[in-house]
N, C-alpha and C positions, 0 to 999 in steps of 0.2 A: 503493499501499499504505499508507504513512504519512503522506498527506495528507489534505487536507478541512479541516473546521471542526469535528474533535473537541475537546472541551475540554480543555485543556491541566493539567496539574499546579500546583495553590498550593503555593507554596514559603514552608514557613514552617518551624519549629523543632519545633511541639508534636507529641507522640506522641499525643494525646488524639484520639478519635476523636467526633466530634459528628455527630448524626443530623439530617438534612435534614427540611424539612416534608414532604417525599414518603415519610418514614419510613424513608428507605435511609442508609446511611453516606457522610458527604462525607469523601473522602480529600484528602490531602495529601501531602507528598515525604516524611514520615517516620513515617504512621499505618496503613501496611497492614496490620500484625499487627494492630493494634486494632482496625481497620475488619472483617478477617475474623472476629475473635471476635463482634463482635457481628451477623454475617450468619449466623453457627453459632446463634447463639441465638436468632434468628428464623427460620431455615429448616432447622436441623440440617445434616446432613453432614459432612465431614471437613476441616478446615483442611491446607492443602498448603503447603508452603514449594517455591516457586518460585527456581531455581538455572539456570545454563547447564550444560548437561550435558557441553561439552568441557573446563569448566574456566577460561573467559575470569572474569576478574575481575569483567563486568559483562555486564546483559542485554544491551545493544545499543540503539540506537533503536526509541522506540516510539511510537505515537500519544499516549502520554500522558506521557513521557519523550522527546520529540525530541532531546535533549542527551545521551541515553544513558547516564545517571549512575548509573541504581540497579544495583546488586549483589546484590539477592536483591527478591522480594513475595512476598506470603502471599496465598490465594485458598483460598475453599471449594468442595469438587466433592461436587455431589449429582445422584444418578442421571444420571452421564454429562454433567453442565452444570458451566459452570464461573461461578463466582459471584466478583465483586470489587466495590471501591466505584465503579466506574466501570460496569459491564456493566448495573445497575439490577437491580430483582428478577428479572426472567426469564432473565438469564444470559446466557449464549452457549456453542455448541458448542465444542469444543477447536479444531477447523478454524478456526472465526470468531476464535477469542480468540487463537490462534497469529498470524494474517494482522495483527493489531494490533503485532506487532514483527518488526522488521527483520529478524531472525534465530529467529524464533519456532520453526521448526522443532530447533533445540538447546535449546529448553528442556525442564527436567526437574522434574516435578511429584511432590515427595516428601511423603507423609504428616507432618506436623508433629506432635512427639511434645509440644510444650507448653514445651520449653527454648529 
């Protein structure tokens, strides 16, 4: 579930989200919200705030955060497909997306109001 050669998050303190040569945002540990804004500008959809539905303080280990330190994440959902800086422009189905997380079945996706 969490193995493989998936790219691991770049750890730095910048909240800026740069766009890569392929035109897609380049995520790091602190810029998922800014990347989601860029994705929404490119494709439309609704930004969603991802938290643990059971109230855990972190989302748990994932392909892109093996240590499980993220306490939240931001994604764009359009036409039932989830997009973030890691999915690329094709996005992922909810099932695929949840499988990236050890406790993906507990992820809660709430439309984000911009605050």
